[in-house]
N, C-alpha and C positions, 0 to 999 in steps of 0.2 A: 420538487424533491427536497426533503429535509436533510439536515446534516447527518442524522442517524442513518438515513438510507444511502448516503454517498459512500461512507466508509463501511465496508463489510467486516473486515477483521485485520488486525496487524499481522504482518508476515514475520514470524520469529524463526529465523534460520541462523546458521553459523555466519554466513556471509553478511546478512543484514545486521547481526549483532556487532560485527566489526565496523559497519557503516555508522552505527549509533555513536561510536567514539568521535566520529567526524561531524556529528550533528545531523545525520541523515537517517530518516525513518521510513520504512516501507509498509504500505497498506494495500490489501486487496480492495478494489473499488468497484462500484456499479459500472457496468459497461456503457451506460448512457451519460456518466459523469464527465465533466471536462475539468481543466486545470483550475479555473476560477472557483468551481464548486468544491473541489478538493481543498483548496487553500482556505476558503471560508469555513469549511467543516472542521479542519484541523485547528484553525485559530480559535473558533468558538468552543469546541469541545475540550481542548487541552489548555487554553489560555496562554498561547505562545505566539510569537511573531514568525511567520513563514517568509523565507527569502525567495525560494524557488520551488517549483513542482515539476517533476519529469514524469511522463506517463508512458507506460510500456504495454502494448497489446501482444499477447501470445496466442497464436492460433491453436485449435485443437489438434491432437496428434492421433494417428492411426495406431491402434493397439490390438493385439491378438490374445485371445484367451481360448486355448484349445483350438478348435477349428473355426471359431467365430471371430469376426472382425468388428471393431467398433471405433468410435471416435471419443476422445476425451473432450471435456468442455473447454471452450476458449476462455481465457481469463484476461483481466486488465488490472494492472497494479500501478501504484504511484510511489515515487521516491520523493519525499518531502525534506527540504533542507531548512533548518532553523537558524536563527541568529546564533552567533558564537557562544554566548553565555547562557543559552537556554537548553532545556532537555525535557523529554516526556517521561514521567516517572513510571508509566505503565510498561515501558520496555525494559526498565532496570531489573536485573536479576535480584531475587530476594534470598 
């Protein structure tokens, strides 16, 4: 699995924007990816030093539309902490 395949997209929400001030960035990742693959992908794609990676799995939820029921897709995300003096410019608001 290449670095491009590991990181699906950055998660840009209000809560994750506040984490960016502390040097933490959140990404949606491939369900097969592990912490080492995420660390390598972020370091290579953004040229930063990663201190830690935390991975969160969220199961699909039951949703109802009219009389039909269905499940949302399960997701996997990673919270990446960088060294204190580094940042990822892609997350900065313009």
